[in-house]
C-alpha positions in Angstrom: 97.8 1.4 -74.7 98.1 -2.4 -74.7 101.0 -4.3 -76.2 101.1 -7.8 -77.7 101.9 -10.5 -75.2 105.7 -11.2 -75.4 106.8 -14.8 -75.2 110.4 -16.2 -75.2 110.9 -19.7 -76.6 113.7 -21.7 -74.9 114.5 -25.0 -76.8 117.2 -27.4 -77.9 118.8 -27.1 -81.3 117.6 -30.6 -82.3 113.9 -29.5 -81.8 114.1 -26.5 -84.1 111.6 -27.8 -86.6 108.9 -28.5 -84.0 109.6 -25.2 -82.2 109.4 -23.4 -85.6 105.9 -24.7 -86.1 105.0 -23.6 -82.5 106.4 -20.2 -83.3 104.2 -19.9 -86.4 101.0 -20.9 -84.5 101.7 -18.5 -81.7 102.3 -15.7 -84.2 98.9 -16.4 -85.8 97.4 -16.0 -82.3 98.8 -12.5 -82.1 101.7 -13.4 -79.8 105.0 -11.4 -80.1 107.3 -14.4 -80.1 111.1 -14.2 -79.5 113.0 -17.1 -81.2 116.8 -17.1 -81.5 116.8 -18.1 -85.1 114.5 -15.1 -85.9 115.9 -12.5 -83.6 119.7 -13.1 -83.2 121.9 -11.5 -85.8 125.5 -12.5 -86.7 128.0 -11.0 -84.4 125.5 -10.3 -81.6 126.4 -10.9 -77.9 124.5 -14.2 -77.4 124.2 -14.1 -73.6 123.4 -10.3 -73.5 120.6 -10.7 -76.1 119.2 -13.8 -74.4 119.1 -12.1 -71.0 117.6 -8.9 -72.5 114.9 -10.9 -74.3 114.0 -13.0 -71.2 113.8 -9.8 -69.0 111.5 -8.1 -71.5 109.3 -11.2 -72.0 105.9 -11.6 -70.3 106.2 -15.5 -70.5 109.1 -17.9 -71.0 108.1 -21.3 -72.6 110.7 -24.0 -71.9 110.3 -26.6 -74.7 111.2 -29.9 -73.0 112.3 -33.0 -74.9 114.6 -35.9 -74.4 117.3 -34.1 -76.4 116.8 -30.9 -74.4 117.1 -32.8 -71.1 120.4 -34.4 -72.1 122.2 -31.3 -70.8 120.5 -31.9 -67.4 119.4 -28.7 -65.8 122.6 -27.0 -67.0 120.8 -25.1 -69.8 122.0 -21.5 -69.5 118.7 -20.1 -70.9 116.8 -22.0 -68.1 119.1 -20.5 -65.5 118.5 -17.0 -66.8 114.8 -17.6 -66.8 114.9 -18.8 -63.2 116.8 -15.7 -62.1 114.2 -13.4 -63.8 111.3 -15.5 -62.3 112.7 -14.9 -58.8 112.0 -11.2 -59.5 108.3 -11.7 -60.3 105.6 -11.6 -57.6 104.5 -15.0 -56.3 101.7 -16.7 -58.2 102.3 -15.1 -61.6 102.7 -17.3 -64.6 106.1 -16.5 -65.9 107.7 -19.9 -66.8 105.6 -22.6 -68.6 107.4 -26.0 -69.1 106.0 -27.3 -72.4 106.7 -31.0 -73.2 107.1 -31.7 -76.9 107.1 -35.4 -76.3 107.0 -37.9 -73.4 109.9 -36.9 -71.1 110.7 -35.8 -67.6 110.4 -32.3 -66.2 113.7 -30.7 -65.0 114.3 -30.7 -61.2 114.7 -26.9 -61.3 111.2 -26.5 -63.0 109.1 -28.8 -60.8 107.3 -25.8 -59.1 105.6 -25.0 -62.4 103.0 -27.3 -63.9 103.8 -28.4 -67.5 101.6 -28.6 -70.6 101.8 -31.5 -73.1 101.9 -30.0 -76.6 101.8 -33.5 -78.2 98.3 -34.0 -76.8 95.3 -33.0 -78.9 94.2 -30.1 -76.6 97.8 -29.2 -75.6 98.0 -26.0 -77.7 94.6 -24.8 -76.7 95.6 -25.2 -73.0 98.8 -23.2 -73.6 96.8 -20.4 -75.3 94.4 -20.4 -72.4 97.3 -19.9 -70.0 98.8 -17.2 -72.2 95.4 -15.4 -72.4 95.1 -15.4 -68.6 98.6 -13.9 -68.4 97.8 -11.3 -71.0 94.6 -10.3 -69.2 96.4 -10.0 -65.9 99.2 -7.7 -67.2 97.0 -5.8 -69.7 98.7 -7.2 -72.8 96.8 -8.0 -76.0 96.1 -11.4 -77.6 93.9 -12.0 -80.7 90.4 -13.1 -79.7 89.2 -16.5 -80.8 87.3 -16.5 -84.1 89.1 -13.5 -85.5 89.6 -13.7 -89.3 92.1 -12.2 -91.6 91.6 -10.7 -95.0 92.9 -12.6 -98.0 95.2 -9.8 -98.8 96.9 -10.0 -95.3 97.2 -13.8 -95.6 98.9 -13.4 -99.0 101.2 -10.8 -97.6 102.1 -13.1 -94.7 102.7 -16.0 -97.0 105.0 -13.8 -99.1 106.8 -12.6 -96.0 107.2 -16.2 -94.8 108.7 -17.2 -98.1 111.1 -14.3 -98.1 111.9 -15.0 -94.4 112.8 -18.6 -95.3 115.1 -17.5 -98.1 116.7 -14.9 -95.8 117.1 -17.4 -93.0 118.8 -19.9 -95.4 121.2 -17.2 -96.5 121.8 -16.0 -93.0 122.3 -19.5 -91.7 124.9 -20.2 -94.4 126.7 -17.0 -93.6 126.6 -17.7 -89.8 128.0 -21.2 -90.3 130.8 -19.8 -92.5 131.6 -17.2 -89.9 131.4 -19.7 -87.1 133.8 -22.1 -88.9 136.2 -19.3 -89.5 136.0 -18.0 -86.0 136.5 -21.5 -84.6 139.5 -22.1 -86.7 141.0 -18.8 -85.7 140.3 -19.5 -82.0 141.9 -23.0 -82.3 145.0 -21.5 -83.9 145.3 -18.7 -81.3 144.7 -21.1 -78.4 147.3 -23.5 -79.7 149.8 -20.7 -80.0 149.0 -19.3 -76.6 149.1 -22.7 -74.9 152.5 -23.5 -76.6 153.9 -20.2 -75.4 152.5 -20.7 -71.9 153.9 -24.3 -71.7 157.3 -23.1 -72.9 157.3 -20.4 -70.2 156.1 -22.8 -67.5 158.8 -25.3 -68.5 161.5 -22.6 -68.4 160.4 -21.4 -65.0 160.1 -25.0 -63.7 163.7 -25.7 -64.9 165.0 -22.6 -63.2 163.2 -23.4 -60.0 164.5 -26.9 -60.0 168.1 -25.7 -60.6 167.7 -23.1 -57.8 166.3 -25.7 -55.5 169.1 -28.1 -56.3 171.8 -25.4 -55.7 170.2 -24.4 -52.4 169.9 -28.0 -51.2 173.6 -28.7 -52.1 174.7 -25.5 -50.3 172.6 -26.4 -47.2 173.9 -30.0 -47.2 177.6 -28.8 -47.3 176.9 -26.4 -44.4 175.3 -29.2 -42.4 178.2 -31.6 -43.1 180.8 -28.9 -42.0 178.8 -28.3 -38.9 178.7 -32.0 -38.1 182.5 -32.3 -38.5 183.1 -29.4 -36.2 180.8 -30.9 -33.5 182.4 -34.4 -33.8 186.0 -33.0 -33.7 188.2 -33.7 -30.5 187.9 -31.1 -27.8 191.7 -31.2 -26.9 194.8 -30.8 -29.0 197.1 -33.9 -29.4 199.8 -34.2 -26.7 202.8 -34.6 -28.9 206.2 -36.3 -28.0 206.8 -33.9 -25.1 203.6 -34.7 -23.5 204.2 -38.4 -23.8 207.6 -38.1 -22.2 206.2 -36.1 -19.3 203.6 -38.7 -18.6 206.3 -41.5 -18.6 208.5 -39.6 -16.1 205.6 -39.1 -13.6 204.7 -42.8 -13.8 208.4 -43.9 -13.0 208.6 -41.4 -10.1 205.4 -42.9 -8.6 206.7 -46.4 -9.0 210.0 -45.5 -7.1 208.3 -43.9 -4.2 205.8 -46.7 -3.8 208.5 -49.4 -3.7 210.5 -47.5 -1.1 207.4 -47.2 1.1 206.8 -51.0 1.0 210.4 -51.9 2.0 210.3 -49.7 5.1 207.0 -51.1 6.3 207.6 -54.9 5.8 207.0 -56.9 9.1 210.1 -57.8 11.3 211.4 -61.4 11.5 211.4 -61.3 15.5 208.9 -63.7 17.0 206.2 -62.0 19.0 203.5 -63.4 21.2 200.5 -64.4 19.2 198.0 -61.7 19.1 194.3 -62.4 18.8 192.6 -60.0 16.5 188.9 -59.9 15.8 188.5 -58.7 12.4 185.9 -55.9 12.1 183.0 -56.9 10.0 183.7 -56.0 6.4 181.5 -53.3 4.9 180.0 -54.1 1.6 180.0 -51.0 -0.6 176.9 -50.5 -2.7 177.8 -48.8 -5.9 175.8 -45.6 -6.6 173.2 -46.1 -9.3 174.3 -45.1 -12.7 172.4 -42.1 -14.1 170.8 -42.5 -17.5 170.2 -39.3 -19.4 167.3 -39.3 -21.9 167.2 -36.3 -24.2 163.9 -34.4 -24.0 162.7 -33.2 -27.4 162.1 -29.5 -27.6 158.5 -28.3 -27.0 157.3 -25.8 -29.6 154.1 -24.7 -31.3 154.5 -24.7 -35.1 153.1 -21.8 -37.1 151.1 -23.2 -40.0 151.7 -22.1 -43.5 150.9 -23.2 -47.1 151.5 -27.0 -47.2 150.6 -27.5 -43.5 148.2 -30.3 -42.7 146.3 -31.7 -39.7 144.3 -34.9 -39.1 140.8 -34.9 -37.7 140.6 -37.2 -34.6 136.8 -37.7 -35.4 136.8 -39.1 -38.9 140.5 -39.3 -39.9 140.2 -36.6 -42.6 143.4 -34.8 -43.6 142.8 -31.0 -43.6 145.0 -28.5 -45.5 145.7 -24.9 -44.3 144.6 -21.8 -46.1 146.2 -18.6 -44.7 144.4 -15.4 -44.1 144.3 -12.6 -46.7 142.5 -11.3 -49.8 141.8 -13.2 -53.0 140.0 -12.5 -56.3 136.4 -13.9 -56.4 134.5 -14.3 -59.7 135.5 -14.2 -63.4 135.1 -11.6 -66.2 135.2 -14.4 -68.8 132.6 -16.8 -67.2 128.9 -16.7 -66.7 127.1 -13.5 -65.6 126.5 -14.8 -62.0 130.3 -14.9 -61.6 130.4 -11.1 -61.9 131.3 -8.5 -60.8 134.8 -9.7 -60.0 135.7 -8.5 -56.5 138.2 -8.8 -53.7 137.3 -10.8 -50.5 139.2 -11.0 -47.3 139.1 -14.2 -45.3 140.6 -15.2 -42.0 142.8 -18.3 -42.0 141.0 -21.7 -42.1 141.4 -25.4 -42.7 139.6 -27.4 -45.4 139.3 -31.1 -46.0 141.9 -32.3 -48.5 139.3 -34.5 -50.3 135.6 -35.0 -50.4 134.0 -37.0 -47.6 134.1 -40.7 -48.5 131.6 -43.5 -48.2 133.8 -45.0 -45.4 133.7 -41.8 -43.4 130.0 -41.3 -43.9 129.3 -45.0 -43.0 131.1 -44.4 -39.6 128.9 -41.3 -39.0 125.7 -43.3 -39.7 126.8 -46.2 -37.6 127.5 -44.0 -34.6 124.5 -41.7 -34.8 121.8 -43.8 -36.6 121.3 -40.9 -39.0 119.0 -41.4 -42.0 119.5 -39.3 -45.2 116.7 -37.4 -46.8 116.9 -39.8 -49.9 116.4 -42.7 -47.5 113.4 -41.0 -45.9 111.8 -40.2 -49.3 112.7 -43.5 -50.8 114.3 -42.0 -54.0 117.0 -39.7 -55.3 117.9 -38.1 -58.6 120.1 -40.0 -61.1 120.9 -39.4 -64.8 119.5 -42.4 -66.5 119.7 -42.8 -70.3 119.2 -39.3 -71.5 117.3 -37.6 -68.6 117.3 -37.0 -64.9 114.9 -39.4 -63.1 113.6 -39.9 -59.6 115.2 -43.4 -59.1 113.3 -45.4 -56.5 115.6 -46.9 -53.8 118.6 -44.8 -54.8 120.5 -43.4 -51.8 124.1 -43.0 -50.6 124.5 -46.8 -50.1 122.8 -47.7 -53.4 123.9 -45.1 -56.0 121.9 -46.8 -58.9 119.0 -48.1 -56.9 118.3 -51.2 -54.8 120.3 -54.4 -55.5 123.7 -52.8 -55.9 125.4 -51.6 -52.7 128.6 -49.5 -52.7 131.7 -51.4 -52.0 134.5 -48.8 -52.3 135.0 -46.8 -49.1 137.4 -44.4 -50.8 134.9 -43.0 -53.3 133.1 -39.7 -52.4 129.7 -40.2 -50.8 126.9 -39.1 -53.2 123.1 -38.9 -53.0 123.4 -36.6 -50.0 121.4 -33.4 -49.6 122.7 -30.1 -48.2 121.0 -30.9 -44.9 122.8 -34.3 -44.8 126.1 -32.6 -45.4 125.5 -30.1 -42.6 124.7 -32.9 -40.2 127.9 -34.8 -41.0 130.2 -31.8 -40.7 128.6 -30.9 -37.4 129.2 -34.5 -36.1 132.8 -34.3 -37.3 133.4 -31.0 -35.4 133.6 -28.9 -38.5 131.2 -27.1 -40.9 130.5 -26.7 -44.6 132.9 -24.2 -46.2 131.4 -20.9 -47.3 131.3 -20.2 -51.1 134.2 -17.7 -50.6 136.3 -20.2 -48.6 135.7 -22.9 -51.2 136.7 -20.7 -54.1 139.9 -19.4 -52.4 140.9 -23.0 -51.5 140.4 -24.0 -55.1 142.1 -21.1 -57.0 144.5 -19.4 -54.6 145.2 -15.6 -54.7 146.3 -15.4 -58.3 142.8 -15.9 -59.8 143.5 -19.3 -61.5 140.9 -20.7 -63.9 141.5 -24.2 -62.6 143.1 -25.4 -59.3 146.4 -26.2 -61.2 146.5 -23.1 -63.5 144.8 -21.4 -66.4 145.1 -24.2 -69.1 142.7 -27.1 -69.0 144.2 -30.6 -68.8 141.7 -33.4 -69.0 144.2 -36.0 -67.8 144.3 -34.6 -64.2 140.6 -34.1 -63.6 137.6 -36.4 -63.6 135.2 -34.7 -66.1 133.0 -35.8 -69.1 135.8 -37.3 -71.2 136.2 -40.2 -73.7 134.7 -42.5 -71.1 131.6 -40.3 -70.7 128.6 -41.6 -72.8 127.0 -38.2 -73.3 126.8 -35.9 -76.3 128.9 -33.1 -74.7 131.8 -35.5 -73.9 135.3 -34.3 -74.8 136.7 -37.4 -76.6 140.3 -35.9 -76.8 141.0 -36.7 -73.2 140.9 -39.9 -71.1 140.8 -39.4 -67.4 140.4 -43.2 -66.7 136.9 -43.1 -65.2 133.3 -43.2 -66.7 131.8 -41.7 -63.5 132.9 -41.2 -59.8 136.6 -41.9 -59.0 138.2 -42.6 -55.6 139.2 -39.4 -53.9 142.7 -38.1 -54.5 143.1 -39.9 -57.8 144.6 -36.8 -59.5 147.4 -35.4 -57.3 148.7 -33.3 -60.2 145.3 -31.4 -60.1 145.8 -30.2 -56.6 145.3 -26.5 -55.7 148.2 -24.4 -54.4 147.1 -25.3 -50.8 147.1 -29.0 -51.5 143.3 -29.5 -51.8 142.5 -32.4 -54.1 139.5 -32.9 -56.5 138.4 -29.3 -56.3 137.6 -29.6 -60.0 135.4 -32.4 -61.2 134.5 -35.8 -59.7 131.5 -34.6 -57.8 129.8 -31.2 -57.2 130.3 -30.0 -53.6 127.7 -28.4 -51.3 128.8 -25.1 -49.6 127.1 -23.4 -46.8 126.0 -20.3 -48.7 122.7 -19.4 -50.2 122.9 -18.8 -54.0 122.8 -15.0 -54.2 124.3 -12.4 -56.6 127.8 -11.1 -56.3 129.6 -9.3 -54.7 129.9 -11.8 -51.9 129.1 -10.5 -48.4 129.1 -13.0 -45.5 126.9 -10.6 -43.5 124.0 -10.1 -46.0 122.1 -13.2 -44.9 123.6 -15.7 -47.4 125.4 -17.6 -44.5 122.2 -18.0 -42.4 121.9 -21.8 -42.2 118.3 -21.5 -41.2 117.2 -19.4 -44.2 115.2 -20.9 -47.0 116.3 -20.9 -50.6 118.6 -22.7 -53.0 122.2 -23.4 -51.8 125.3 -23.1 -54.0 127.2 -26.0 -55.5 130.8 -25.7 -56.7 133.5 -27.6 -58.6 131.6 -29.5 -61.3 131.6 -33.3 -61.7 132.4 -36.3 -63.8 129.2 -35.5 -65.7 130.2 -32.0 -66.8 132.3 -30.2 -69.4 135.6 -28.3 -68.9 133.6 -25.0 -68.6 131.6 -26.2 -65.6 134.7 -27.5 -63.6 136.2 -24.0 -63.6 136.9 -22.8 -60.0 134.7 -19.7 -60.4 131.6 -21.5 -61.9 128.5 -21.4 -59.7 125.4 -23.6 -59.6 122.4 -23.9 -57.3 120.1 -26.7 -56.1 117.2 -27.0 -53.6 118.8 -28.1 -50.2 116.6 -31.1 -49.9 117.6 -32.5 -53.3 120.2 -35.3 -53.6 121.8 -36.4 -56.9 124.3 -39.0 -58.1 127.0 -36.4 -58.9 126.8 -34.3 -55.7 128.9 -34.7 -52.5 130.7 -32.4 -50.1 133.7 -31.6 -48.0 134.0 -29.8 -44.6 136.1 -26.9 -43.3 137.3 -25.6 -39.9 138.2 -22.0 -38.7 141.8 -21.6 -37.6 142.0 -20.5 -34.0 
């Protein structure tokens, strides 16, 4: 028995009126349409219901517009649809980008051809594609020219009116519940953050006092030791010793005088005696020996806080010791689950992202040309959408005519392949997804490199300087876009790695694959095809996306104006 073709509509909130009309037209064609305003009930688990609806749908229609594209390709519904599309056989129509107005397609949807619904024949072309999909999977779709009885039309009209009234009431109730929940959440967050801050301050004061006492104790011990080492090795002679020395000196003087009196020459005149003096011998003093202390030779054992400097590019690397850590998050996105333990051998990771100055040295020595330079364009967020900007590359972030002049900023507009080439030249490699996450959050499962509470003053994210609609105006990090590396030392991870949150997304070596992480399941095959993972978020993103557990994926040949990288090195 056939079933009606099931279609999921993915859209921006600002396009709800246009999408509602599309919903009604599709319903009239016999399509079983899923629209969040129609299907989601108050209190429902949003992500669970969305993922369930996408999985059960025969087709996902992504309604593109300038407003929809403002979130870049961060739309969670699009990401869920892409994950489900990966499970479909090649060549099947599963995702259809539908432009509601003149706008760009998303980079993650370029493999599917779009349909322009604002064109006169746009809807007919969409119905044709849906009909082909229905025929292929054995679903039903109303045949063209089918008519409805007047009674059914009246019933549908009454149902539409009742639905509109019900929607208005439900909307009012949802908004009231949402406001109440938001207020409660704000109060609870404020209370929790105040308690956490108080506890952190107390622990910090105790640690400072303990450190102060230990330092004072150690300094006293060192001073006592120095006094003992500088003290005289012999006891004072005293008066008896002085008297003894004086007596010996007088005795020697007496004996010497008596010897001289007995051996004085006689006054009797003797025949002159010719004497030939023996040639005098010149005594050459022995050379004085100079003792130069030789510093002890030792091989230090690295630990947390240890650093080393690359001889190739001058990068400072920080040490991450061996051991297990918690990977993933129960409170984040579904691709961060399940939370699991991962063991890693010790390794070193770059303290900051690779800078323009370092990348310039690499290009000058090797003559390397990036993929953006070869193509003649790279992605940049312009106005309210991602665009292929002609002439944009690592030396010209916004296109031809404006070259980079700050060597300390992280290099951007580099693809995954470009990052692999640089790290190989520098004698290192891209970190795995597991290495990156451990270096960012340590072994205690931190939400951010510095802890669990977000602080927009110590990370470069979309703040008051950011011109986009999702900007958090309550913080000012000092930069509207990319900042010089190491600008936020207070945001360092426990191992001393800087800028692990925000500034620019960072390529890792791993293919984007589901958890649990397994380095031996093929995801670390550098020759394998598929999207590669990005970590860390950027100046373009909200506080949710700069969490240490957040994952994203991009085609390895793509380059963007908010993506860079850092390298890592295995510890011998």
